[in-house]
C-alpha positions in Angstrom: -67.5 -149.0 36.2 -66.5 -145.6 37.2 -65.9 -142.8 34.3 -62.5 -141.1 34.4 -62.1 -138.9 32.1 -58.1 -138.6 30.7 -56.6 -134.3 31.1 -55.6 -134.2 27.5 -52.1 -134.3 26.7 -49.7 -132.0 26.7 -48.5 -130.1 23.3 -45.5 -131.1 22.0 -44.4 -126.9 21.2 -42.3 -125.6 23.7 -44.1 -124.1 26.1 -44.0 -120.5 26.5 -41.8 -118.8 29.6 -41.1 -115.8 31.2 -37.4 -115.8 32.1 -36.4 -111.6 31.0 -38.7 -108.9 30.8 -38.0 -108.8 27.2 -39.7 -112.3 26.4 -43.7 -110.7 26.6 -42.5 -108.3 23.5 -44.8 -105.1 23.7 -47.8 -106.7 22.7 -48.1 -109.9 25.6 -46.7 -107.2 28.0 -49.8 -104.9 27.0 -52.0 -107.5 27.1 -50.8 -109.2 30.7 -51.1 -105.8 32.2 -54.4 -105.5 30.8 -55.4 -108.5 32.5 -54.0 -107.5 35.9 -55.7 -104.2 35.8 -58.8 -106.1 35.7 -58.2 -108.4 38.3 -57.2 -105.7 40.6 -60.2 -103.4 39.9 -62.3 -107.1 40.6 -60.5 -107.6 43.4 -60.9 -104.1 44.7 -64.2 -104.6 44.1 -65.0 -107.8 45.9 -65.5 -109.5 43.2 -64.3 -112.9 42.9 -61.2 -113.6 40.5 -62.7 -116.6 38.5 -61.4 -120.1 38.8 -58.9 -119.8 35.4 -56.3 -122.0 37.1 -58.9 -124.5 38.2 -57.2 -128.2 38.7 -54.3 -126.5 37.7 -50.4 -127.3 39.6 -47.8 -125.3 40.1 -43.8 -125.5 41.4 -43.1 -123.3 43.6 -39.1 -123.6 43.7 -37.5 -121.7 46.2 -33.4 -120.9 46.2 -34.3 -117.5 48.0 -36.3 -116.6 51.0 -39.2 -114.5 50.1 -42.2 -112.5 51.4 -43.7 -110.3 48.5 -43.2 -113.5 46.4 -44.0 -116.0 48.0 -47.3 -115.2 49.5 -48.9 -113.5 46.1 -47.7 -116.4 44.1 -49.8 -119.0 46.7 -52.1 -116.7 47.7 -52.6 -115.5 43.8 -52.8 -119.4 42.4 -54.9 -120.5 45.5 -57.5 -117.6 44.7 -57.2 -118.6 41.1 -59.0 -122.7 41.9 -54.9 -123.9 41.3 -52.6 -125.4 44.1 -49.2 -123.6 44.9 -46.3 -126.6 46.0 -44.0 -125.0 47.9 -40.2 -126.5 47.5 -37.5 -124.8 49.6 -33.9 -125.0 49.0 -33.8 -128.1 51.5 -36.0 -130.0 49.9 -34.8 -129.6 46.3 -30.9 -129.4 46.6 -30.5 -128.2 43.3 -26.9 -128.6 41.8 -25.8 -131.0 45.3 -28.7 -133.5 45.2 -30.2 -133.4 41.4 -29.3 -130.9 38.2 -31.7 -128.5 37.5 -32.1 -130.4 34.2 -33.6 -133.5 35.8 -35.4 -131.4 38.7 -37.1 -130.0 35.7 -37.6 -133.7 33.6 -39.3 -135.2 37.5 -41.6 -131.8 37.6 -43.2 -132.1 34.3 -44.8 -135.3 35.0 -46.6 -133.5 37.7 -47.2 -130.3 37.6 -48.7 -127.5 34.4 -46.3 -124.8 35.2 -43.2 -123.6 37.5 -41.7 -121.0 39.7 -38.3 -120.3 40.1 -37.0 -118.4 42.7 -33.1 -118.6 42.3 -29.6 -117.0 42.2 -28.1 -117.7 39.0 -29.6 -116.8 35.6 -27.8 -120.0 34.1 -29.9 -122.5 36.7 -32.8 -121.0 35.3 -32.4 -121.6 32.0 -31.3 -124.8 32.1 -33.9 -125.5 33.8 -36.5 -123.8 31.5 -35.0 -125.6 28.3 -35.8 -129.3 29.7 -39.2 -128.1 31.0 -42.5 -129.3 28.8 -44.5 -126.7 30.6 -44.0 -122.8 31.5 -41.1 -121.4 33.7 -41.7 -117.6 35.2 -38.4 -116.5 36.7 -39.4 -115.6 39.9 -36.1 -114.0 41.3 -32.4 -114.4 39.5 -29.1 -112.6 39.4 -30.0 -111.3 35.8 -33.6 -110.2 36.4 -36.3 -109.8 38.6 -39.5 -109.5 35.1 -42.5 -109.7 37.6 -40.9 -107.0 39.8 -40.8 -105.3 36.9 -44.2 -106.5 35.9 -46.2 -105.1 38.6 -44.1 -101.4 38.8 -45.4 -101.4 35.2 -48.8 -101.7 36.9 -48.1 -99.0 39.5 -47.1 -96.7 37.3 -49.8 -97.3 34.5 -52.2 -97.2 37.8 -50.5 -93.4 39.1 -49.8 -91.9 35.6 -52.5 -93.3 33.1 -50.2 -93.7 29.9 -46.6 -94.8 30.2 -45.7 -93.0 26.6 -42.8 -89.9 27.0 -43.2 -90.6 30.6 -39.5 -90.2 33.0 -38.5 -92.6 35.2 -35.2 -92.6 37.3 -33.5 -96.1 38.5 -30.9 -94.7 41.6 -28.4 -96.6 42.8 -26.9 -100.8 41.6 -26.8 -101.8 38.0 -28.8 -104.9 39.4 -31.4 -107.6 38.3 -34.1 -104.9 39.0 -32.7 -102.3 37.0 -32.3 -105.0 34.4 -35.7 -105.8 34.3 -37.0 -102.2 34.7 -35.1 -100.9 31.4 -36.7 -103.5 29.6 -40.1 -103.5 30.6 -39.8 -99.8 30.7 -38.6 -100.0 27.2 -41.3 -102.1 26.0 -43.9 -100.0 27.2 -42.5 -96.4 25.9 -40.6 -94.7 29.4 -37.9 -92.6 28.9 -35.2 -94.5 31.6 -32.2 -92.8 34.0 -30.4 -94.8 35.4 -27.3 -93.4 37.8 -24.5 -95.7 38.9 -21.7 -95.2 41.0 -19.0 -95.7 38.3 -18.5 -99.9 37.9 -21.7 -100.5 39.1 -23.8 -99.8 35.3 -26.2 -102.5 33.6 -25.4 -104.9 31.7 -24.2 -103.8 28.5 -26.1 -106.6 26.9 -30.0 -105.4 28.7 -28.5 -102.3 28.1 -28.1 -102.7 24.4 -31.6 -104.9 24.0 -33.1 -101.7 25.9 -31.8 -99.2 23.4 -33.5 -101.3 20.5 -37.0 -101.8 23.0 -36.9 -97.7 23.7 -36.2 -97.4 19.4 -39.4 -99.6 18.6 -42.1 -97.9 21.4 -40.4 -94.1 21.3 -39.2 -94.4 24.7 -35.2 -93.7 25.4 -32.5 -94.9 27.9 -29.9 -93.2 29.3 -27.1 -93.9 31.3 -24.8 -92.0 34.0 -23.5 -91.9 37.2 -25.1 -88.4 38.4 -28.1 -89.0 40.4 -29.5 -85.8 41.0 -29.3 -85.2 36.5 -30.8 -88.6 36.3 -34.0 -87.8 38.6 -34.0 -84.0 37.3 -38.0 -83.8 36.2 -38.5 -87.1 36.4 -42.0 -88.8 37.0 -40.9 -91.2 39.4 -37.8 -92.6 41.0 -37.0 -95.9 41.7 -34.3 -97.3 44.0 -33.0 -100.9 45.5 -30.8 -102.6 48.3 -27.2 -101.7 47.1 -26.6 -105.1 48.1 -28.2 -108.0 47.2 -28.7 -111.6 48.3 -25.7 -113.3 48.1 -23.2 -110.5 47.9 -23.3 -109.6 51.3 -20.0 -109.5 51.5 -20.1 -106.5 49.6 -21.7 -104.6 51.8 -19.4 -102.1 54.3 -17.9 -101.0 50.5 -20.7 -100.4 48.7 -21.4 -98.3 51.5 -19.0 -96.3 50.8 -19.4 -96.4 47.5 -22.9 -95.7 47.2 -22.5 -92.6 49.8 -25.2 -89.7 47.7 -26.9 -92.8 45.7 -29.5 -92.3 49.0 -32.8 -91.6 47.5 -34.1 -89.4 50.1 -35.6 -85.6 50.8 -32.5 -83.5 49.4 -32.1 -85.9 46.5 -36.0 -85.6 45.9 -36.0 -81.7 45.4 -35.1 -82.3 41.9 -38.7 -83.9 41.1 -40.4 -82.7 44.3 -43.8 -84.5 42.8 -42.5 -87.4 41.7 -43.8 -91.2 42.7 -41.7 -93.0 45.0 -40.6 -96.5 44.2 -39.2 -99.5 46.0 -39.4 -103.2 45.6 -38.6 -104.2 49.3 -37.0 -105.1 51.4 -35.3 -101.4 52.1 -32.1 -101.0 54.1 -34.0 -98.1 55.8 -31.5 -95.1 55.7 -29.2 -96.7 53.6 -30.6 -96.9 50.0 -33.8 -94.7 50.8 -34.4 -92.4 53.6 -37.6 -93.3 56.5 -39.3 -90.3 54.7 -38.6 -90.8 51.3 -40.4 -94.1 51.9 -43.3 -93.3 53.9 -43.6 -90.0 52.5 -47.1 -89.2 50.6 -45.9 -90.2 46.8 -44.4 -93.6 48.1 -46.2 -96.3 46.2 -44.3 -98.9 47.4 -46.2 -100.8 48.9 -48.9 -100.9 45.4 -45.9 -101.9 43.8 -46.3 -105.0 46.4 -50.1 -105.5 46.1 -50.0 -105.5 42.3 -47.6 -108.4 42.5 -50.2 -110.6 43.0 -52.7 -109.2 40.2 -49.7 -109.5 37.5 -48.5 -112.9 38.4 -52.2 -114.3 38.4 -52.1 -112.6 34.6 -49.1 -114.4 33.7 -50.1 -117.5 34.8 -53.3 -117.4 32.9 -51.4 -116.2 29.7 -49.0 -118.3 29.9 -51.2 -121.8 30.6 -53.9 -120.6 28.2 -51.0 -121.1 25.3 -50.0 -124.2 26.7 
């Protein structure tokens, strides 16, 4: 008779999810970033990252297209000995073929974690509430926490301790801005955001970031003057003016965001600042070629670091599940 060893059943307690940059808290964020830094050092030294996800199955549920998110999750899971199962929008059809709750209830019977890239944050929350395995927000209209963690790893690699360092975000108060506010406040950064009037970040996110900054010794300033925000900054960050799903507003946004381009003129107020962008970039709109490709640009470090923070997140969340 062949012996079969059954895997232990998952605990009945609720799993840890990462839906927001605030979910880890300062200690959890520091722990994940330390593990991500170790994974980065190991890969650069030619060492294998181990088999921490051996035998683990991760569903990658994507309603939006992606380059960095898909490749870094897929490659990261595979390198750790796990298996990634990609599910595109036509394969699942959340909200058309079946509800997010029903999708979650099925997936948890087969996989150990769910990575979800979606439009509406409410859909992410619905799926997570029905899931008995960890769910990671791979982007929603409210937040992009994996990107913000990669950004913190990038800044720490270049600047060392982040406490008291100044990060300026210029452009749309969007999901990337939201996650930067929360992750940056966890890390003790001094955050300055400049957006056109009417495009400010969510007041609820700003409120939460202010509370985190109060505890960490950081600060949060929200305004409309990009030059004031950039002056003396250690890093200057921007993102596309028009996110996926808002393409109908593109022409209007180009008019309203004129003056918020990260270029040589704006960077004159912080000539040594690191230049950051989560990509993809619309060259000549929110950022100039000179800034994106310049000697202080760290955009490719940000992209690479997605790999390590997502590996670290999966290892951290699954260890607790």
